[in-house]
N, C-alpha and C positions, 0 to 999 in steps of 0.2 A: 504494500500500500504506500502510496506517495503521500506523506504528511505535509501539512502547511500550518504555520502559526495561526492560532485562532480557531482551528478546526476542532469540532467536538466528535469524540469517538465513544462508542458504547460496546459493552460486552454482550454476547449472545447467550451467555449461560447464567448471568446474575445481573444485579442492578448497577454494576460499576459503570461510571461515566467519567471521562477525562477530557480536559481541554489541552491541546497541544500549545505549549508556551514557546518552545524552541524546537525546530526540526532540521535535520540534515537534508541535503538534496537527494539522498539515495532512497531507493525503495526499501521499506522495512516490513517485516512480518511482526505485527503487534498482536499478542494474544492475551487473553484473560481466562484463567482456569483451563488453559490448554486449547481453547477455541479462539479463532480469529476475531479480533474486534473489527467493527464496521463503523462507517460514518453514522452519527447519531440520527440522521434523517432516515436511515434504512433500518434502524434498530427494531421497531415494532414488527416488521416483516421478516427479520432475520432471527428473532428470538426462538427459543425452544431447544437449544442444544443442551448437552450435559457436560458438566465440568469434570476434569481429570482429578480424582481424589488426591493425587500427589501434588497438585498445584492449587491448594486452598489456603494460602497464607493471608489473604485478605488485603484490602486497601483501606486507607484512612481518609476521611473527609478533610479537605483543605490542605492536605499534604502534597508536597512536590516529589515526584519520582523522576529519576534521570540517569543518563549514562553520558558522562562528560567525554568519553572517548568517541562516541557516536555524534555528540552534539545534540542530544535529545533531552527534552524536559517536558514532563506532563504534570498537570494539576488535577487532582481528584475532586470532582464536583458532586459525585454521588458514590458512597462506599459500597463495597460488595465483598463476597467471600473469596473470589478468585485472585490468584497471583498474576500480576501484569508482567509480561515478558516480551523482550524484543529479540527476534532472531533466535529464539530458544533459550535465552539467558534472562533470568529474573531481573527486573529493573529495581534498583536500590532506592530506598527512601533517602531523600537529600536532607542533610542536616541544615538547620537554620544558621544564618550568619550571626555571630555575636555583635551586639550593639556596642558602639564606642562608650568608654567610661565618661560619665558626666560629673566630674569632680567639682 
């Protein structure tokens, strides 16, 4: 799937929805719970798949997930039970940046 910044993608096996914050120019295979994620506009017609029991790590609302090596960053807008992966590798939760001290 060719991702673009601002695009909304949705899982076909649970309620997970994400917004693409940063995307590389390459085609990527983005999955949730082992099933391909689709453009959020297609989600109602693509729903009904079953999740891989080994990929049920879950996603957290409002958290960013990314892979700096690929240049990918996703923001979770609706949590779910599936683990989000890119090209077969689970996407890691990004740590928040510390705020500067205000002495």
